[in-house]
C-alpha positions in Angstrom: 87.7 103.5 114.0 87.2 99.7 114.5 86.7 98.0 111.2 84.8 94.7 111.1 86.9 92.0 109.5 85.2 90.2 106.6 84.9 86.4 106.9 87.4 85.9 104.0 90.1 88.0 105.6 92.2 85.0 106.7 92.2 83.7 103.1 93.1 87.2 101.9 96.0 87.5 104.3 97.2 84.0 103.2 97.0 85.1 99.6 99.1 88.2 100.4 101.8 86.1 102.1 102.2 84.0 98.9 103.7 87.0 97.2 106.6 87.0 99.7 106.8 90.8 99.6 106.1 92.0 103.1 109.2 93.6 104.8 111.2 93.6 101.6 113.5 96.4 100.5 112.3 99.2 98.3 112.1 98.5 94.6 112.3 101.1 91.8 109.5 99.5 89.8 107.1 100.2 92.7 108.5 103.6 93.6 108.0 104.8 90.0 104.3 104.0 90.2 103.9 105.7 93.6 105.7 108.8 92.2 103.4 108.9 89.2 100.3 108.6 91.5 101.5 111.6 93.6 102.2 113.6 90.5 99.0 112.9 88.7 96.8 113.4 91.7 98.8 116.4 92.9 99.1 115.1 96.5 102.1 115.3 98.8 101.7 111.7 99.9 101.3 108.5 97.9 101.6 105.0 99.1 101.5 101.3 98.1 100.0 99.8 101.2 99.7 96.1 101.8 97.4 95.1 104.6 98.2 91.9 106.6 96.5 90.6 109.8 97.6 93.4 112.1 99.1 96.3 110.2 99.4 98.1 106.9 102.9 98.0 105.5 104.1 100.4 102.8 106.0 98.7 100.0 106.5 102.2 98.5 105.9 105.6 100.0 106.3 109.3 98.9 106.0 112.0 101.6 105.8 109.8 104.6 108.5 108.6 106.9 106.9 105.7 108.7 107.0 102.3 107.1 103.8 100.9 108.6 100.8 101.7 110.9 98.4 99.5 112.9 95.6 98.1 110.8 93.0 99.3 113.2 93.6 103.0 112.3 94.4 102.5 108.6 92.2 104.1 106.0 93.3 101.3 103.7 91.7 98.7 106.0 88.3 100.1 104.9 89.5 100.7 101.3 90.3 97.0 100.7 86.7 96.2 101.4 85.6 98.2 98.4 85.5 97.2 94.7 86.5 100.6 93.4 88.4 103.8 94.4 87.5 104.7 98.0 87.5 108.5 98.6 87.3 110.5 101.8 87.1 114.1 100.8 87.5 115.5 104.3 88.4 113.2 107.2 87.4 115.8 109.9 83.8 115.7 108.5 83.6 112.0 108.3 82.5 110.3 111.6 84.5 107.2 110.7 87.8 109.1 110.8 87.5 112.4 112.6 89.1 111.0 115.8 91.6 108.8 114.0 95.2 109.3 115.3 96.3 109.8 111.7 93.9 112.7 111.3 94.3 114.5 114.6 98.1 114.1 114.7 100.8 113.4 112.1 100.5 113.1 109.2 97.2 115.1 109.7 95.2 113.4 106.9 92.3 115.3 105.6 91.9 113.8 102.1 92.3 110.1 101.2 91.7 108.1 98.0 92.7 104.5 97.6 92.4 102.1 94.7 92.2 98.4 95.9 94.8 96.0 94.6 92.5 93.0 93.7 94.2 89.9 92.4 92.7 87.4 90.0 91.3 85.4 92.9 89.3 88.4 94.1 91.4 89.2 97.2 92.3 92.8 97.9 96.0 92.7 98.9 96.2 96.4 99.7 95.8 99.7 97.9 97.6 102.3 95.9 96.5 105.5 97.7 97.1 109.2 97.7 96.8 111.5 100.7 96.6 115.2 101.3 96.6 117.4 104.4 93.8 119.6 102.8 90.3 118.6 102.0 89.7 118.0 98.3 88.3 115.8 95.5 89.8 113.9 92.6 88.8 114.8 89.1 87.4 112.1 86.8 90.7 111.8 85.0 92.7 111.5 88.2 90.4 108.7 89.4 90.9 106.9 86.1 94.6 107.3 86.3 94.7 106.0 89.9 92.7 102.9 88.7 95.2 102.4 85.9 98.2 102.8 88.1 96.7 100.3 90.6 96.4 97.7 87.8 100.1 98.3 87.1 101.0 97.8 90.7 99.1 94.5 90.8 100.8 93.5 87.5 104.2 94.2 89.1 103.3 92.2 92.1 102.3 89.2 89.9 105.5 89.5 87.8 107.6 89.6 91.0 105.9 86.5 92.4 106.1 84.6 89.1 109.8 85.4 88.9 110.3 84.0 92.4 108.4 80.8 91.5 110.4 80.4 88.3 113.7 80.6 90.2 112.5 78.1 92.7 111.4 75.7 90.0 114.8 76.0 88.2 116.6 75.4 91.5 114.5 72.3 92.1 115.1 71.1 88.6 118.9 71.6 88.9 118.9 69.6 92.2 117.0 66.8 90.6 119.3 66.7 87.6 122.4 66.6 89.9 120.8 63.7 91.8 120.1 61.8 88.5 123.7 62.3 87.4 125.0 61.2 90.8 122.9 58.0 90.6 124.1 57.4 87.0 127.7 57.7 88.1 127.3 55.3 91.0 125.6 52.7 88.8 128.2 53.1 86.1 131.4 52.8 88.2 132.8 50.3 90.6 135.9 50.6 92.7 139.0 49.1 91.1 141.4 49.7 94.0 141.3 51.1 97.5 140.7 54.8 97.8 143.5 56.9 99.2 143.1 58.6 102.6 143.2 62.1 101.1 140.3 63.6 99.1 140.6 62.6 95.4 140.1 64.8 92.3 139.1 62.7 89.3 139.0 63.7 85.6 138.4 62.2 82.3 141.9 61.8 81.0 143.6 61.6 77.7 146.9 62.7 79.2 147.8 63.4 82.8 147.6 67.1 82.1 144.1 67.0 80.8 141.1 67.5 83.2 137.5 67.5 82.2 135.7 67.5 85.6 132.0 66.9 85.6 130.1 65.9 88.7 130.9 65.5 92.4 129.7 62.2 93.8 130.2 60.2 97.0 131.5 56.6 96.8 131.7 54.2 99.7 134.2 51.3 99.3 134.1 47.9 100.9 135.8 49.1 104.1 132.9 51.5 104.8 134.9 54.8 104.3 133.2 57.4 102.0 135.1 59.6 99.5 134.0 62.5 97.4 135.1 62.2 93.8 134.5 64.0 90.5 133.9 62.0 87.5 132.3 62.0 84.0 129.3 59.7 83.9 129.1 57.1 81.2 132.4 57.9 79.5 134.4 54.8 80.2 137.5 55.0 82.4 138.3 57.7 84.8 141.9 58.7 85.7 143.2 60.7 88.6 144.7 64.0 87.7 148.1 63.4 89.2 150.6 61.0 87.7 151.3 58.0 89.9 148.0 57.8 91.9 147.6 54.0 92.5 143.9 53.7 91.9 141.1 54.4 89.4 137.4 53.8 88.9 136.4 51.5 86.0 133.0 50.8 84.5 131.0 47.7 85.3 131.3 44.9 82.9 
């Protein structure tokens, strides 16, 4: 069953990859929707299928052991080219599928219905589909429910992607803030004495027993040797935590 690739397929696959979901572990939020689809449509098999360049991969599956199939034999490869629920009442009577390996051998598909997962850019990422080993039809209510569940699957995909983007943005912001603090410390402090050979732990000190450690920075003294130190930016003098250390960092005058 060769399926002609639409001209926009490369852009569609690129859009799918932005969700960073292919080959990830099962997630309850998706499995719950697949289970509901199977229950409402009364089918032994239900899948969330994501179609990339060469395969369909199942983010969630009920009643099927395999995690993916080649795209060239996937019913979903045709379903993603539709704008609404794609239904195959009896695959053995459909010339597009009657010789398909998924029909003539396991899992012996006879009935298929798939709702495309179309994102806000108009790309069909995959389908929420239900499958039976007997020919049949969906009722009007079952079709409506499958559409509704497919919208929930897409919403979960968007939520998952946005959460990843938010975490990345927060990590970038934290790195930028650390770099700003490091630059502030380096501009605020000069070296008062030679650094010891061993690593130094600095603290803002009122007594030698008090340690308020803020930020790790690297300082290079006149001899060219670098040291890592922890200090509090913009808070005046910085004392070592151990009594008797013969050096300290002092603010610029």
